[in-house]
C-alpha positions in Angstrom: 10.6 -11.6 12.0 7.9 -13.3 10.2 5.1 -14.4 10.6 1.1 -13.9 11.1 0.7 -10.8 12.3 -3.7 -11.0 14.0 -5.1 -7.1 12.6 -8.3 -8.0 13.7 -9.5 -10.8 16.1 -9.4 -13.6 13.1 -8.0 -11.3 10.9 -4.3 -12.3 10.1 -0.8 -11.0 7.6 2.2 -12.3 6.6 4.1 -10.0 7.6 8.5 -10.0 6.6 10.1 -7.4 8.0 13.3 -6.8 7.2 13.9 -2.9 8.0 16.9 -3.6 11.1 15.6 -0.5 12.5 14.8 -0.6 16.2 11.6 0.5 17.4 9.7 1.1 13.9 8.3 -2.5 13.7 6.2 -2.1 16.6 5.4 1.5 15.1 4.6 0.6 11.8 2.2 -2.5 13.5 0.3 -0.1 15.4 -0.2 1.9 12.8 -1.2 -1.4 9.9 -3.7 -2.7 13.0 -5.1 1.1 13.2 -5.2 1.4 9.2 -7.0 -1.8 8.5 -9.7 -1.1 10.8 -10.2 1.2 9.1 -11.9 0.0 6.6 -15.3 -2.2 7.0 -15.3 -4.8 7.5 -17.0 -6.0 4.1 -13.4 -4.9 2.4 -11.5 -6.5 4.6 -13.5 -10.0 4.4 -12.8 -8.8 0.1 -9.2 -8.5 0.2 -8.5 -11.7 3.2 -10.8 -13.7 0.3 -8.2 -13.1 -2.8 -5.2 -13.5 -1.4 -6.9 -16.9 -0.4 -8.0 -17.6 -3.4 -5.0 -17.1 -5.4 -2.2 -17.1 -3.3 -3.7 -19.8 0.0 -1.9 -17.7 2.3 -3.0 -14.5 3.8 -1.1 -11.3 2.4 1.7 -10.6 2.9 3.7 -6.9 4.3 7.1 -6.3 3.0 8.5 -4.0 6.1 12.0 -3.5 3.6 15.3 -2.2 2.9 15.3 0.4 -0.5 18.0 -1.0 -2.7 20.0 1.1 -4.5 19.7 5.0 -3.4 16.0 6.0 -3.7 13.0 4.0 -4.0 8.4 4.4 -3.5 8.0 4.7 -0.2 5.5 1.9 -0.6 4.5 -0.8 -3.8 1.2 -2.9 -4.2 1.7 -5.8 -5.1 0.3 -7.0 -8.8 -2.1 -9.8 -9.6 1.0 -11.6 -10.2 3.0 -10.3 -7.6 3.1 -12.8 -4.3 2.4 -9.9 -1.6 -0.2 -7.8 -0.7 2.2 -4.4 -0.2 6.0 -3.4 0.1 7.3 -0.7 2.4 10.7 1.4 2.5 11.1 0.8 5.8 13.8 4.5 5.5 10.9 6.6 3.2 8.5 5.6 5.8 10.9 7.1 8.2 11.0 10.5 6.3 7.0 11.0 6.5 6.6 14.3 7.0 3.7 14.0 9.5 5.4 11.0 11.4 2.4 8.2 12.1 -0.2 9.6 10.2 1.6 10.2 6.7 2.3 6.7 7.5 -1.7 5.3 8.1 -1.9 7.6 5.1 0.3 5.4 3.1 -1.0 2.2 4.5 -4.2 3.1 3.6 -3.4 4.0 -0.1 -1.8 1.3 0.1 -5.2 -1.8 1.3 -7.2 1.1 -0.9 -5.3 0.0 -4.3 -5.7 -4.0 -2.5 -9.4 -4.0 -2.1 -9.7 -2.9 -5.8 -7.4 -5.4 -6.8 -9.3 -7.7 -4.5 -12.7 -6.9 -5.7 -11.0 -7.0 -9.3 -11.8 -3.5 -10.7 -11.2 -3.0 -13.9 -8.5 -0.2 -13.3 -6.7 -3.1 -11.5 -7.2 -5.7 -13.4 -5.9 -4.4 -16.0 -1.5 -5.1 -17.9 0.0 -0.8 -18.5 -0.5 -0.2 -22.4 3.5 -0.5 -22.4 6.4 -0.2 -19.9 7.3 3.0 -21.1 6.1 5.6 -17.2 7.0 8.3 -19.5 4.5 7.7 -21.9 0.9 9.5 -22.6 -0.7 5.7 -22.4 0.9 4.4 -19.4 1.0 7.7 -17.1 -3.1 8.0 -18.2 -3.9 4.3 -17.8 -0.9 4.8 -13.9 -3.7 8.0 -13.4 -6.8 6.0 -13.4 -5.3 3.6 -10.6 -4.6 6.4 -9.1 -8.3 8.0 -9.2 -10.2 4.9 -8.4 -8.0 4.8 -5.4 -8.2 8.0 -4.0 -11.9 7.1 -4.4 -11.8 4.0 -2.2 -9.4 5.6 0.3 -11.9 8.8 0.7 -14.9 6.1 1.4 -13.2 5.0 4.7 -12.3 7.2 7.2 -8.7 8.3 6.3 -7.5 11.8 6.7 -7.8 13.7 3.1 -5.3 16.1 3.9 -2.7 14.2 5.5 -2.9 11.9 2.7 -2.6 15.8 -0.1 0.2 16.5 2.1 2.5 13.5 1.7 1.7 13.4 -2.3 2.5 16.8 -1.7 5.8 16.3 -0.4 6.7 13.3 -2.1 5.9 15.1 -5.1 8.4 17.6 -4.0 11.0 15.3 -3.3 11.2 12.8 -6.3 8.8 14.3 -8.9 7.0 10.5 -8.8 3.8 9.6 -6.8 3.9 7.5 -3.5 3.9 4.7 -4.7 5.3 3.1 -7.5 2.3 0.5 -9.6 2.4 -1.9 -11.7 
């Protein structure tokens, strides 16, 4: 199923669902609506206006399946991407707290989208290089993650659940829950 989905009155995203898992789309949509409505209306407007100006359409949210044997749980779209966020349907099903963990993951990606939309320097700068293991890249990525946490924790999302998801993901893969560009 693809198409505009209303998350709040007059506020839409373009959902692309490629997961093929019975019931996951409905659960994902329910959690996405909950996450979206936790964001203050002016911040939601910032996101919507950015995608309208940049892409002439609603923010695109993709619920897909991993390509290959591993995948991040979620990825935020960068300034040159045509999507706001991408979520791995299989990874979402593995989260420890199910819907509460999914809410934390969605909240994180929405915080990244807000920072991009509001032109925060941490989210509009290019990475210093493509070596994800380099000190320079890690410093750049850590600045993005810290900025995201400041936003996420200003919104009514559960810090403890977010920390639990991060810890669980790091124990599984030794990487952060989102692969940012």
